[in-house]
Backbone as XML, in Angstrom:
<?xml version="1.0"?>
<chain id="A" units="angstrom">
  <residue number="1" name="MET">
    <atom name="N" x="80.920" y="-130.882" z="-46.640"/>
    <atom name="CA" x="80.949" y="-131.341" z="-45.268"/>
    <atom name="C" x="79.518" y="-131.677" z="-44.832"/>
  </residue>
  <residue number="2" name="ILE">
    <atom name="N" x="79.401" y="-132.627" z="-43.941"/>
    <atom name="CA" x="78.111" y="-133.039" z="-43.390"/>
    <atom name="C" x="78.110" y="-132.700" z="-41.904"/>
  </residue>
  <residue number="3" name="SER">
    <atom name="N" x="77.023" y="-132.108" z="-41.431"/>
    <atom name="CA" x="76.928" y="-131.717" z="-40.027"/>
    <atom name="C" x="76.487" y="-132.896" z="-39.166"/>
  </residue>
  <residue number="4" name="ALA">
    <atom name="N" x="76.423" y="-132.654" z="-37.861"/>
    <atom name="CA" x="75.994" y="-133.681" z="-36.916"/>
    <atom name="C" x="74.577" y="-134.160" z="-37.210"/>
  </residue>
  <residue number="5" name="SER">
    <atom name="N" x="73.763" y="-133.326" z="-37.813"/>
    <atom name="CA" x="72.385" y="-133.711" z="-38.134"/>
    <atom name="C" x="72.295" y="-134.413" z="-39.486"/>
  </residue>
  <residue number="6" name="ASN">
    <atom name="N" x="73.454" y="-134.732" z="-40.081"/>
    <atom name="CA" x="73.526" y="-135.416" z="-41.377"/>
    <atom name="C" x="72.918" y="-134.624" z="-42.521"/>
  </residue>
  <residue number="7" name="THR">
    <atom name="N" x="72.908" y="-133.316" z="-42.408"/>
    <atom name="CA" x="72.482" y="-132.473" z="-43.518"/>
    <atom name="C" x="73.724" y="-131.831" z="-44.114"/>
  </residue>
  <residue number="8" name="PRO">
    <atom name="N" x="73.751" y="-131.661" z="-45.425"/>
    <atom name="CA" x="74.924" y="-131.034" z="-46.031"/>
    <atom name="C" x="75.076" y="-129.590" z="-45.553"/>
  </residue>
  <residue number="9" name="CYS">
    <atom name="N" x="76.306" y="-129.189" z="-45.375"/>
    <atom name="CA" x="76.570" y="-127.809" z="-44.972"/>
    <atom name="C" x="76.261" y="-126.869" z="-46.134"/>
  </residue>
  <residue number="10" name="PRO">
    <atom name="N" x="75.751" y="-125.687" z="-45.824"/>
    <atom name="CA" x="75.545" y="-124.682" z="-46.876"/>
    <atom name="C" x="76.892" y="-124.302" z="-47.492"/>
  </residue>
  <residue number="11" name="THR">
    <atom name="N" x="76.837" y="-123.787" z="-48.689"/>
    <atom name="CA" x="78.071" y="-123.334" z="-49.339"/>
    <atom name="C" x="78.617" y="-122.106" z="-48.596"/>
  </residue>
  <residue number="12" name="ASP">
    <atom name="N" x="79.875" y="-121.817" z="-48.833"/>
    <atom name="CA" x="80.475" y="-120.609" z="-48.247"/>
    <atom name="C" x="79.718" y="-119.367" z="-48.701"/>
  </residue>
  <residue number="13" name="GLU">
    <atom name="N" x="79.301" y="-119.365" z="-49.960"/>
    <atom name="CA" x="78.550" y="-118.226" z="-50.491"/>
    <atom name="C" x="77.231" y="-118.044" z="-49.738"/>
  </residue>
  <residue number="14" name="THR">
    <atom name="N" x="76.526" y="-119.147" z="-49.479"/>
    <atom name="CA" x="75.261" y="-119.075" z="-48.748"/>
    <atom name="C" x="75.483" y="-118.571" z="-47.331"/>
  </residue>
  <residue number="15" name="LEU">
    <atom name="N" x="76.539" y="-119.048" z="-46.675"/>
    <atom name="CA" x="76.828" y="-118.579" z="-45.317"/>
    <atom name="C" x="77.173" y="-117.087" z="-45.318"/>
  </residue>
  <residue number="16" name="ALA">
    <atom name="N" x="77.899" y="-116.632" z="-46.332"/>
    <atom name="CA" x="78.242" y="-115.205" z="-46.433"/>
    <atom name="C" x="76.991" y="-114.367" z="-46.661"/>
  </residue>
  <residue number="17" name="LEU">
    <atom name="N" x="76.110" y="-114.837" z="-47.529"/>
    <atom name="CA" x="74.856" y="-114.114" z="-47.761"/>
    <atom name="C" x="74.005" y="-114.085" z="-46.503"/>
  </residue>
  <residue number="18" name="PHE">
    <atom name="N" x="73.992" y="-115.177" z="-45.769"/>
    <atom name="CA" x="73.266" y="-115.235" z="-44.504"/>
    <atom name="C" x="73.827" y="-114.197" z="-43.535"/>
  </residue>
  <residue number="19" name="ALA">
    <atom name="N" x="75.139" y="-114.156" z="-43.410"/>
    <atom name="CA" x="75.777" y="-113.218" z="-42.482"/>
    <atom name="C" x="75.486" y="-111.771" z="-42.861"/>
  </residue>
  <residue number="20" name="SER">
    <atom name="N" x="75.415" y="-111.495" z="-44.147"/>
    <atom name="CA" x="75.171" y="-110.120" z="-44.587"/>
    <atom name="C" x="73.689" y="-109.761" z="-44.571"/>
  </residue>
  <residue number="21" name="GLY">
    <atom name="N" x="72.830" y="-110.768" z="-44.385"/>
    <atom name="CA" x="71.396" y="-110.515" z="-44.353"/>
    <atom name="C" x="70.771" y="-110.438" z="-45.732"/>
  </residue>
  <residue number="22" name="ASP">
    <atom name="N" x="71.539" y="-110.794" z="-46.754"/>
    <atom name="CA" x="71.068" y="-110.686" z="-48.136"/>
    <atom name="C" x="70.687" y="-112.066" z="-48.663"/>
  </residue>
  <residue number="23" name="ILE">
    <atom name="N" x="69.668" y="-112.666" z="-48.034"/>
    <atom name="CA" x="69.276" y="-114.037" z="-48.368"/>
    <atom name="C" x="67.761" y="-114.156" z="-48.253"/>
  </residue>
  <residue number="24" name="ASP">
    <atom name="N" x="67.183" y="-115.029" z="-49.064"/>
    <atom name="CA" x="65.724" y="-115.196" z="-49.019"/>
    <atom name="C" x="65.310" y="-115.942" z="-47.741"/>
  </residue>
  <residue number="25" name="ASP">
    <atom name="N" x="64.067" y="-115.763" z="-47.352"/>
    <atom name="CA" x="63.566" y="-116.326" z="-46.093"/>
    <atom name="C" x="63.675" y="-117.845" z="-45.998"/>
  </residue>
  <residue number="26" name="PRO">
    <atom name="N" x="63.290" y="-118.607" z="-47.016"/>
    <atom name="CA" x="63.407" y="-120.065" z="-46.883"/>
    <atom name="C" x="64.854" y="-120.521" z="-46.675"/>
  </residue>
  <residue number="27" name="THR">
    <atom name="N" x="65.780" y="-119.921" z="-47.416"/>
    <atom name="CA" x="67.189" y="-120.285" z="-47.260"/>
    <atom name="C" x="67.693" y="-119.851" z="-45.888"/>
  </residue>
  <residue number="28" name="ARG">
    <atom name="N" x="67.271" y="-118.672" z="-45.447"/>
    <atom name="CA" x="67.655" y="-118.181" z="-44.119"/>
    <atom name="C" x="67.213" y="-119.169" z="-43.045"/>
  </residue>
  <residue number="29" name="ASN">
    <atom name="N" x="65.985" y="-119.642" z="-43.141"/>
    <atom name="CA" x="65.475" y="-120.599" z="-42.162"/>
    <atom name="C" x="66.250" y="-121.907" z="-42.187"/>
  </residue>
  <residue number="30" name="ASN">
    <atom name="N" x="66.621" y="-122.362" z="-43.391"/>
    <atom name="CA" x="67.427" y="-123.582" z="-43.506"/>
    <atom name="C" x="68.798" y="-123.405" z="-42.868"/>
  </residue>
  <residue number="31" name="VAL">
    <atom name="N" x="69.420" y="-122.249" z="-43.105"/>
    <atom name="CA" x="70.735" y="-121.992" z="-42.519"/>
    <atom name="C" x="70.623" y="-121.902" z="-40.996"/>
  </residue>
  <residue number="32" name="LEU">
    <atom name="N" x="69.600" y="-121.217" z="-40.504"/>
    <atom name="CA" x="69.406" y="-121.132" z="-39.053"/>
    <atom name="C" x="69.276" y="-122.510" z="-38.430"/>
  </residue>
  <residue number="33" name="ALA">
    <atom name="N" x="68.482" y="-123.368" z="-39.036"/>
    <atom name="CA" x="68.308" y="-124.724" z="-38.509"/>
    <atom name="C" x="69.630" y="-125.485" z="-38.565"/>
  </residue>
  <residue number="34" name="HIS">
    <atom name="N" x="70.380" y="-125.289" z="-39.615"/>
    <atom name="CA" x="71.646" y="-126.007" z="-39.778"/>
    <atom name="C" x="72.687" y="-125.572" z="-38.752"/>
  </residue>
  <residue number="35" name="ILE">
    <atom name="N" x="72.835" y="-124.273" z="-38.562"/>
    <atom name="CA" x="73.914" y="-123.817" z="-37.669"/>
    <atom name="C" x="73.629" y="-124.125" z="-36.200"/>
  </residue>
  <residue number="36" name="GLU">
    <atom name="N" x="72.403" y="-124.514" z="-35.893"/>
    <atom name="CA" x="72.105" y="-124.949" z="-34.525"/>
    <atom name="C" x="72.844" y="-126.238" z="-34.184"/>
  </residue>
  <residue number="37" name="THR">
    <atom name="N" x="73.153" y="-127.041" z="-35.194"/>
    <atom name="CA" x="73.799" y="-128.337" z="-34.945"/>
    <atom name="C" x="75.191" y="-128.457" z="-35.552"/>
  </residue>
  <residue number="38" name="CYS">
    <atom name="N" x="75.637" y="-127.456" z="-36.279"/>
    <atom name="CA" x="76.940" y="-127.540" z="-36.951"/>
    <atom name="C" x="77.857" y="-126.429" z="-36.440"/>
  </residue>
  <residue number="39" name="SER">
    <atom name="N" x="78.786" y="-126.812" z="-35.608"/>
    <atom name="CA" x="79.679" y="-125.812" z="-35.015"/>
    <atom name="C" x="80.613" y="-125.193" z="-36.054"/>
  </residue>
  <residue number="40" name="ASP">
    <atom name="N" x="80.978" y="-125.932" z="-37.095"/>
    <atom name="CA" x="81.850" y="-125.369" z="-38.132"/>
    <atom name="C" x="81.155" y="-124.237" z="-38.884"/>
  </residue>
  <residue number="41" name="CYS">
    <atom name="N" x="79.904" y="-124.459" z="-39.250"/>
    <atom name="CA" x="79.160" y="-123.417" z="-39.967"/>
    <atom name="C" x="78.834" y="-122.246" z="-39.049"/>
  </residue>
  <residue number="42" name="MET">
    <atom name="N" x="78.537" y="-122.533" z="-37.794"/>
    <atom name="CA" x="78.292" y="-121.451" z="-36.837"/>
    <atom name="C" x="79.543" y="-120.591" z="-36.699"/>
  </residue>
  <residue number="43" name="ALA">
    <atom name="N" x="80.707" y="-121.227" z="-36.624"/>
    <atom name="CA" x="81.961" y="-120.485" z="-36.522"/>
    <atom name="C" x="82.191" y="-119.639" z="-37.769"/>
  </residue>
  <residue number="44" name="ALA">
    <atom name="N" x="81.856" y="-120.173" z="-38.937"/>
    <atom name="CA" x="82.025" y="-119.412" z="-40.178"/>
    <atom name="C" x="81.117" y="-118.188" z="-40.194"/>
  </residue>
  <residue number="45" name="VAL">
    <atom name="N" x="79.880" y="-118.346" z="-39.733"/>
    <atom name="CA" x="78.943" y="-117.222" z="-39.688"/>
    <atom name="C" x="79.419" y="-116.171" z="-38.680"/>
  </residue>
  <residue number="46" name="LEU">
    <atom name="N" x="79.879" y="-116.607" z="-37.530"/>
    <atom name="CA" x="80.369" y="-115.661" z="-36.525"/>
    <atom name="C" x="81.589" y="-114.904" z="-37.036"/>
  </residue>
  <residue number="47" name="ALA">
    <atom name="N" x="82.483" y="-115.595" z="-37.734"/>
    <atom name="CA" x="83.660" y="-114.934" z="-38.305"/>
    <atom name="C" x="83.251" y="-113.921" z="-39.375"/>
  </residue>
  <residue number="48" name="ALA">
    <atom name="N" x="82.290" y="-114.296" z="-40.205"/>
    <atom name="CA" x="81.811" y="-113.372" z="-41.237"/>
    <atom name="C" x="81.151" y="-112.155" z="-40.608"/>
  </residue>
  <residue number="49" name="ASN">
    <atom name="N" x="80.373" y="-112.368" z="-39.554"/>
    <atom name="CA" x="79.746" y="-111.236" z="-38.860"/>
    <atom name="C" x="80.792" y="-110.304" z="-38.270"/>
  </residue>
  <residue number="50" name="ALA">
    <atom name="N" x="81.838" y="-110.858" z="-37.668"/>
    <atom name="CA" x="82.898" y="-110.034" z="-37.091"/>
    <atom name="C" x="83.594" y="-109.223" z="-38.185"/>
  </residue>
  <residue number="51" name="TYR">
    <atom name="N" x="83.863" y="-109.861" z="-39.318"/>
    <atom name="CA" x="84.496" y="-109.163" z="-40.428"/>
    <atom name="C" x="83.605" y="-108.033" z="-40.952"/>
  </residue>
  <residue number="52" name="LEU">
    <atom name="N" x="82.331" y="-108.333" z="-41.140"/>
    <atom name="CA" x="81.411" y="-107.303" z="-41.633"/>
    <atom name="C" x="81.303" y="-106.138" z="-40.663"/>
  </residue>
  <residue number="53" name="GLU">
    <atom name="N" x="81.320" y="-106.404" z="-39.378"/>
    <atom name="CA" x="81.261" y="-105.329" z="-38.379"/>
    <atom name="C" x="82.529" y="-104.471" z="-38.432"/>
  </residue>
  <residue number="54" name="GLU">
    <atom name="N" x="83.673" y="-105.113" z="-38.611"/>
    <atom name="CA" x="84.922" y="-104.347" z="-38.757"/>
    <atom name="C" x="84.859" y="-103.453" z="-39.989"/>
  </residue>
  <residue number="55" name="GLU">
    <atom name="N" x="84.326" y="-103.986" z="-41.090"/>
    <atom name="CA" x="84.187" y="-103.192" z="-42.316"/>
    <atom name="C" x="83.271" y="-101.997" z="-42.089"/>
  </residue>
  <residue number="56" name="ARG">
    <atom name="N" x="82.150" y="-102.213" z="-41.418"/>
    <atom name="CA" x="81.221" y="-101.104" z="-41.140"/>
    <atom name="C" x="81.892" y="-100.049" z="-40.266"/>
  </residue>
  <residue number="57" name="SER">
    <atom name="N" x="82.603" y="-100.490" z="-39.257"/>
    <atom name="CA" x="83.277" y="-99.555" z="-38.354"/>
    <atom name="C" x="84.341" y="-98.755" z="-39.094"/>
  </residue>
  <residue number="58" name="ALA">
    <atom name="N" x="85.084" y="-99.407" z="-39.955"/>
    <atom name="CA" x="86.128" y="-98.723" z="-40.716"/>
    <atom name="C" x="85.516" y="-97.683" z="-41.645"/>
  </residue>
  <residue number="59" name="ARG">
    <atom name="N" x="84.390" y="-98.028" z="-42.280"/>
    <atom name="CA" x="83.733" y="-97.069" z="-43.167"/>
    <atom name="C" x="83.208" y="-95.873" z="-42.401"/>
  </residue>
  <residue number="60" name="ARG">
    <atom name="N" x="82.631" y="-96.126" z="-41.216"/>
    <atom name="CA" x="82.133" y="-95.006" z="-40.403"/>
    <atom name="C" x="83.288" y="-94.104" z="-40.002"/>
  </residue>
  <residue number="61" name="GLY">
    <atom name="N" x="84.386" y="-94.684" z="-39.586"/>
    <atom name="CA" x="85.549" y="-93.894" z="-39.195"/>
    <atom name="C" x="86.118" y="-93.115" z="-40.360"/>
  </residue>
  <residue number="62" name="TRP">
    <atom name="N" x="86.159" y="-93.726" z="-41.536"/>
    <atom name="CA" x="86.670" y="-93.057" z="-42.705"/>
    <atom name="C" x="85.779" y="-91.887" z="-43.090"/>
  </residue>
  <residue number="63" name="ALA">
    <atom name="N" x="84.478" y="-92.104" z="-43.056"/>
    <atom name="CA" x="83.537" y="-91.045" z="-43.429"/>
    <atom name="C" x="83.630" y="-89.874" z="-42.458"/>
  </residue>
  <residue number="64" name="GLU">
    <atom name="N" x="83.793" y="-90.160" z="-41.179"/>
    <atom name="CA" x="83.907" y="-89.091" z="-40.189"/>
    <atom name="C" x="85.201" y="-88.320" z="-40.337"/>
  </residue>
  <residue number="65" name="SER">
    <atom name="N" x="86.272" y="-88.999" z="-40.743"/>
    <atom name="CA" x="87.567" y="-88.321" z="-40.851"/>
    <atom name="C" x="87.650" y="-87.458" z="-42.102"/>
  </residue>
  <residue number="66" name="ARG">
    <atom name="N" x="86.793" y="-87.705" z="-43.071"/>
    <atom name="CA" x="86.810" y="-86.916" z="-44.302"/>
    <atom name="C" x="86.333" y="-85.495" z="-44.053"/>
  </residue>
  <residue number="67" name="TRP">
    <atom name="N" x="85.493" y="-85.285" z="-43.080"/>
    <atom name="CA" x="84.902" y="-83.984" z="-42.864"/>
    <atom name="C" x="85.496" y="-83.390" z="-41.670"/>
  </residue>
</chain>
C-alpha cells in the first residue's frame, strides 16, 4: 500500500515491532514520519498497542491470582 505522502507503507512486521518498542531508532523515526500521513498504518499501530496492553493486563491479573 502507498500512503498519502507516496511512501510505501511499512510491513505488518515493522508496524508490530514499532508498537512493541522493539525496533531500531532509524526505522522507528521512519515509521513515526509515515504514520503522521497514513491513517491505515496509524490504525494498525493503535490496534497493536491496544492488543499489547490487553496482553499485559491479562498477565498482571494472572500473576496476581496465582498467589
